[in-house]
C-alpha positions as semicolon CSV with decimal commas, in nm:
position;residue;x (nm);y (nm);z (nm)
1;M;-14,045;0,693;-6,774
2;Q;-14,238;0,783;-7,087
3;V;-14,365;1,140;-7,120
4;F;-14,631;1,183;-7,375
5;Y;-14,835;1,443;-7,196
6;K;-14,627;1,735;-7,333
7;S;-14,787;1,678;-7,676
8;I;-15,144;1,691;-7,532
9;P;-15,315;2,028;-7,594
10;K;-15,434;2,210;-7,287
11;G;-15,786;2,107;-7,172
12;Y;-15,733;1,755;-7,306
13;Y;-15,503;1,620;-7,033
14;N;-15,779;1,451;-6,832
15;I;-15,915;1,288;-7,146
16;W;-15,567;1,167;-7,228
17;L;-15,526;1,016;-6,874
18;E;-15,837;0,807;-6,938
19;M;-15,707;0,703;-7,277
20;K;-15,340;0,635;-7,220
21;N;-15,384;0,266;-7,208
22;L;-15,498;0,300;-7,569
23;V;-15,194;0,495;-7,669
24;D;-14,902;0,286;-7,808
25;C;-14,588;0,258;-7,602
26;R;-14,319;0,407;-7,818
27;Y;-14,063;0,189;-7,647
28;F;-14,261;-0,123;-7,715
29;L;-14,291;-0,026;-8,083
30;N;-13,905;-0,004;-8,095
31;Y;-13,859;-0,332;-7,901
32;V;-13,705;-0,160;-7,598
33;C;-13,984;-0,133;-7,331
34;E;-13,860;-0,265;-7,004
35;M;-14,178;-0,227;-6,815
36;G;-14,367;-0,515;-6,954
37;K;-14,706;-0,561;-6,799
38;K;-14,640;-0,266;-6,570
39;C;-14,633;-0,032;-6,865
40;P;-14,949;0,184;-6,860
41;Y;-14,934;0,219;-7,245
42;R;-15,057;-0,015;-7,505
43;H;-14,845;-0,317;-7,613
44;C;-15,005;-0,464;-7,937
45;E;-14,791;-0,691;-8,153
46;Q;-14,997;-0,621;-8,460
47;A;-14,957;-0,253;-8,426
48;R;-14,583;-0,301;-8,385
49;I;-14,547;-0,459;-8,730
50;T;-14,753;-0,199;-8,919
51;H;-14,675;0,171;-8,978
52;I;-15,038;0,257;-9,050
53;E;-15,204;0,502;-8,808
54;C;-15,553;0,414;-8,694
55;P;-15,782;0,670;-8,859
56;R;-16,057;0,605;-8,598
57;F;-15,809;0,664;-8,311
58;V;-15,719;1,004;-8,452
59;Q;-16,092;1,088;-8,448
60;R;-16,111;0,946;-8,080
61;K;-16,351;0,679;-8,204
62;C;-16,126;0,366;-8,159
63;N;-16,108;0,215;-7,816
64;A;-15,989;-0,125;-7,912
65;I;-15,677;-0,237;-7,721
66;T;-15,624;-0,504;-7,986
67;C;-15,663;-0,273;-8,284
68;R;-15,412;-0,377;-8,558
69;F;-15,330;-0,020;-8,640
70;R;-15,110;0,227;-8,446
71;H;-15,251;0,444;-8,176
72;T;-14,979;0,714;-8,143
73;V;-14,968;1,064;-8,008
74;D;-14,765;1,333;-8,191
75;K;-14,438;1,430;-8,012
């Protein structure tokens, strides 16, 4: 099971819960996610082939599941 919540600052956990389908699955990015469609995190092929972080996602302004840039959360 993936655990990204430890990197979420206090007070932002509820916001993160609403946004986690916009956060890239780190296992998918490394070609090892076994959950497939059951995975609550984003699986975007275009984001997998780039290493560029989405500047709008960092500012909490990008809510595009199909965004071609990465939507990652710091570990």
